[in-house]
Steps between C-alpha positions, in 0.01 A plus 500: 500500500398247759214290360464220764618365838557138601626333805777252405319231721204512264713419185694213375861600568861352505856604583732516202824671544688683229871404445627816676271434797647143534848667519387721786514828296264793490337647189631847572785626695273694736228251527253759385313525161168506321502153364698273715445129428405279801531121543116466482294401189119495475205394284221736487141359496402377162852491345749235436807717485743542805584860564793639685421720807694820503558754786508874479708613801649839568478520887425263790202347337430371137197422282503142346319470158484321171453685173214479252600729214595828656273435801583346848310231683611536862586181702474509883 
């Protein structure tokens, strides 16, 4: 369930690549999936923890989000 939406420009954010991203590899062979890690990390308002932004992508467009329990917070 989607519980909130934020624009990444409104949030504190940074780029932090994972080791396989630094090597130029993809998370899946097809590039599609439900929880593809991105290079972006954000801090939600009122929190101190950095959260990885994930992308759910199965076609020409994806939805970027962070998780809070089983729920999604969408990031534009």
